[in-house]
VOGU-3710 file (C-alpha; in Angstrom, 3 decimals, decimal comma):
1> minsmtgfgr> 0,000/0,000/0,000  1,206/3,490/-0,892  1,152/6,071/1,907  0,982/9,818/1,515  3,020/11,969/3,898  0,023/14,248/4,444  -2,314/13,150/7,215  -4,066/13,884/10,493  -4,819/11,814/13,570  -6,537/12,464/16,894
11> cevskdgkkv> -7,122/10,288/19,947  -8,520/10,959/23,405  -7,957/8,566/26,321  -9,540/8,874/29,792  -9,005/6,902/32,986  -9,955/7,636/36,614  -10,766/11,259/35,869  -7,551/11,868/33,943  -7,727/12,649/30,226  -4,988/12,824/27,602
21> tvemksvnhr> -5,687/14,163/24,113  -3,207/13,781/21,256  -3,489/15,487/17,874  -1,028/14,843/15,057  -0,641/16,374/11,611  2,017/15,693/8,997  3,320/17,077/5,718  5,987/15,876/3,313  9,623/15,916/4,389  12,810/14,205/3,291
31> ylelnikmpk> 13,152/12,410/6,633  11,013/11,768/9,711  10,980/14,968/11,774  8,931/15,057/14,984  7,919/18,291/16,704  6,288/17,556/20,073  4,401/20,132/22,163  3,190/18,843/25,529  2,996/19,707/29,256  6,330/19,572/31,092
41> kfnfiesdir> 5,141/16,697/33,267  5,393/14,433/30,208  9,010/15,315/29,367  10,264/12,131/31,014  8,494/10,045/28,368  9,495/11,971/25,228  11,871/9,274/23,965  9,121/6,655/24,317  6,779/8,889/22,299  9,316/9,166/19,486
51> nkvkqylerg> 9,902/5,421/19,433  6,157/4,759/19,312  5,637/7,142/16,360  8,556/5,561/14,461  6,712/2,247/14,576  4,008/3,752/12,344  5,729/6,439/10,236  8,960/6,495/8,248  8,979/9,931/6,615  7,277/13,293/7,008
61> kvdifvsyen> 7,324/16,376/9,193  4,978/15,536/12,068  3,588/18,005/14,624  2,304/16,359/17,814  0,124/18,270/20,289  -0,563/16,765/23,718  -3,057/18,156/26,234  -3,796/16,818/29,714  -6,671/17,276/32,151  -6,915/15,972/35,706
71> ltegdvslky> -10,531/16,166/36,906  -9,951/14,294/40,164  -9,980/15,955/43,573  -6,710/16,473/45,338  -4,659/17,107/42,236  -3,388/20,316/43,842  -2,638/21,285/47,441  -1,914/24,477/49,395  1,494/24,819/51,020  2,410/27,156/53,892
81> nkalakeyye> 5,956/28,538/53,882  6,581/28,991/57,598  10,134/30,347/57,276  9,084/32,967/54,720  6,091/34,024/56,849  8,436/34,581/59,803  10,728/36,724/57,664  7,766/38,859/56,554  6,713/39,279/60,186  10,177/40,405/61,277
91> lyktigtefd> 10,461/42,737/58,263  7,104/44,403/58,992  8,155/44,962/62,616  11,454/46,528/61,516  9,630/48,873/59,125  7,313/49,969/61,947  10,242/50,649/64,272  12,345/52,561/61,741  9,482/54,808/60,660  8,067/55,056/64,187
101> velkldsnvi> 4,611/53,938/63,080  2,265/51,437/64,565  1,640/48,472/62,267  -1,317/46,248/62,977  -0,003/42,827/62,106  -2,331/39,863/62,006  -2,480/36,531/60,213  -4,310/38,007/57,190  -1,473/40,433/56,454  1,133/37,706/56,662
111> arspeviime> -0,939/35,199/54,676  -1,453/37,670/51,799  2,275/38,265/51,438  3,770/36,796/48,258  4,764/33,143/48,278  3,653/32,541/51,867  0,761/30,364/50,722  1,266/28,631/47,387  -0,688/26,159/45,282  1,272/23,075/44,358
121> eqnedeetlt> 0,411/20,236/42,031  0,521/16,803/43,565  2,995/14,337/42,133  1,238/11,907/39,849  1,996/8,293/39,163  4,414/8,216/36,207  3,336/4,725/35,236  -0,288/5,854/34,870  0,721/8,929/32,866  2,905/6,794/30,596
131> ellltaiqga> 0,098/4,334/29,947  -2,405/7,077/29,146  -0,109/9,041/26,860  1,295/6,100/24,889  -2,202/4,707/24,384  -3,318/8,090/23,026  -0,200/8,352/20,834  -0,879/4,907/19,391  -4,505/5,771/18,656  -3,553/9,036/16,951
141> cekmvetrnk> -0,875/7,251/14,880  -3,394/4,644/13,721  -5,819/7,359/12,653  -3,025/9,220/10,865  -1,901/6,062/9,031  -5,501/5,552/7,937  -5,731/9,042/6,416  -2,283/8,706/4,832  -3,321/5,389/3,299  -6,418/6,922/1,724
151> egehlkqdll> -4,473/9,866/0,343  -1,745/7,491/-0,834  -4,261/5,435/-2,829  -5,435/8,602/-4,588  -1,822/9,487/-5,402  -1,212/5,980/-6,734  -4,168/6,123/-9,126  -3,175/9,593/-10,296  0,408/8,469/-10,941  -0,701/5,378/-12,852
161> gklneileiv> -2,830/7,619/-15,074  0,114/9,925/-15,734  2,380/6,948/-16,500  -0,137/5,793/-19,117  0,096/9,199/-20,759  3,893/8,987/-20,727  3,761/5,554/-22,380  1,526/6,937/-25,121  4,196/9,525/-25,901  6,921/6,854/-25,837
171> dflkerspqi> 4,880/4,729/-28,248  4,629/7,715/-30,596  8,395/8,254/-30,418  8,978/4,577/-31,182  6,705/4,770/-34,223  7,909/8,126/-35,492  11,667/7,557/-35,155  12,075/5,140/-38,154  9,892/7,404/-40,288  12,346/10,273/-39,843
181> iqeyrekits> 15,192/8,185/-41,242  13,129/7,138/-44,261  12,071/10,726/-44,868  15,706/11,821/-44,667  16,707/9,150/-47,185  14,029/10,280/-49,610  14,968/13,927/-49,092  18,668/13,436/-49,690  18,044/11,203/-52,742  15,732/13,801/-54,252
191> kieelldntq> 18,255/16,558/-53,599  21,087/14,639/-55,206  18,973/13,767/-58,244  18,126/17,411/-58,656  21,743/18,474/-58,419  23,124/15,743/-60,690  20,338/16,107/-63,264  19,536/12,417/-63,784  23,162/11,299/-63,510  23,520/7,867/-61,926
201> idesriaqev> 23,381/8,079/-58,103  25,838/6,231/-55,882  23,490/4,288/-53,609  26,290/3,304/-51,251  27,103/6,967/-50,665  23,461/7,713/-49,891  23,306/4,725/-47,546  26,417/5,990/-45,764  24,923/9,455/-45,281  21,686/7,951/-43,982
211> iifadkicid> 23,579/5,779/-41,499  25,503/8,779/-40,171  22,297/10,766/-39,825  20,464/7,857/-38,173  23,280/7,421/-35,689  23,084/11,077/-34,675  19,332/11,124/-34,109  18,864/7,558/-32,863  16,754/7,521/-29,674  16,216/3,748/-29,466
221> eeivrleshv> 18,185/3,486/-26,221  16,268/6,365/-24,668  12,951/4,763/-25,643  13,961/1,399/-24,150  15,102/3,033/-20,904  11,927/5,121/-20,657  9,803/1,994/-21,030  11,943/0,263/-18,407  11,603/3,189/-15,975  7,828/3,318/-16,407
231> kamrdslsag> 7,623/-0,419/-15,705  9,857/-0,050/-12,620  7,690/2,760/-11,296  4,499/0,770/-11,870  5,999/-2,250/-10,110  7,033/-0,106/-7,139  3,563/1,410/-6,885  2,042/-2,073/-6,930  4,495/-3,402/-4,329  3,731/-0,507/-1,976
241> gavgrkldfi> 5,626/0,418/1,189  7,926/3,370/1,705  8,916/3,809/-1,960  8,886/7,602/-2,230  12,665/7,995/-2,514  12,943/5,168/-5,042  10,197/6,672/-7,193  11,867/10,081/-7,070  15,131/8,554/-8,309  13,327/6,786/-11,170
251> aqemnreant> 11,607/10,045/-12,138  14,990/11,801/-12,286  16,258/9,115/-14,659  13,140/9,484/-16,818  13,723/13,210/-17,035  17,320/12,603/-18,128  16,150/10,376/-20,993  13,580/12,984/-22,051  16,299/15,670/-22,125  18,548/13,465/-24,260
261> tlskttdvei> 15,690/12,749/-26,671  14,974/16,455/-27,017  18,632/17,297/-27,657  19,002/14,632/-30,398  15,885/15,268/-32,426  15,614/17,471/-35,485  11,963/16,574/-36,021  9,284/19,057/-34,957  6,771/16,382/-34,001  9,215/14,482/-31,810
271> snraiklktd> 10,428/17,754/-30,316  6,885/18,727/-29,323  6,215/15,294/-27,841  9,519/15,348/-25,944  8,561/18,692/-24,383  5,190/17,210/-23,395  7,059/14,210/-22,000  9,221/16,443/-19,799  6,101/18,272/-18,557  4,365/15,011/-17,629
281> iekvreqiqn> 7,465/13,674/-15,881  7,668/16,886/-13,833  4,040/16,410/-12,789  4,901/12,881/-11,710  7,834/14,155/-9,647  5,635/16,713/-7,911  3,192/13,991/-6,851  5,982/11,684/-5,740  7,194/14,315/-3,251  4,086/13,533/-1,160
291> ie> 4,696/9,765/-1,041  6,291/8,264/2,052
//
């Protein structure tokens, strides 16, 4: 199966009042690049997240967003900093003495002083957090693979259609190429007859000129290689898997053969078809960039 590198996946997992939500989106990239945004409490498990994602994806730039909610009671607690409260008390007394003013100190004044009473999150079980997050990551990866598969199937069908068009052009080149040589032979014979005014023509000389011309414009090798490359690309698409890089290499080779064909030809029809061939190959390469 062919996979696109464009996809989206989302999974939400809840247990005992704790909920983890993972959203993932990906675009094409030369390698697998993971960008993870999540609460700091999950930093200890980042390497496990990366390993889990690598089990499902091989290429693409993937953004992963993790959110966490704890709806249970007792997830936070209030802490009283006794030492800091005492320092505030002594400082307020010193201020009153130095400025010779009477300060009415009570527990409310001390308690409202910064950092005396703080809210602190309770430590949570790392094993539970790991289970929740990795389960959500797995679910999001499965959803993403599903969307990438669907998009990949569309890309496959589109590429097969474009390869058929390329083969039609190759078939035309194969048919037209011998005709050019025959036309050249007729042209040069006619020209010589005109110049020599019915004098006997040296057929061996004409044959030699035709052979030299045919050798210069011969695109048989290019045609054979183009057919071979199209077959290789079709086979790779049928085999499936992570074939994006292989297909891109084949497309580069196809483009090289099209360039050579264009540089050799002196025929307008072949020249036009070779330009069309290059355009179609470029379209194929653009689509291949999205294949994993």
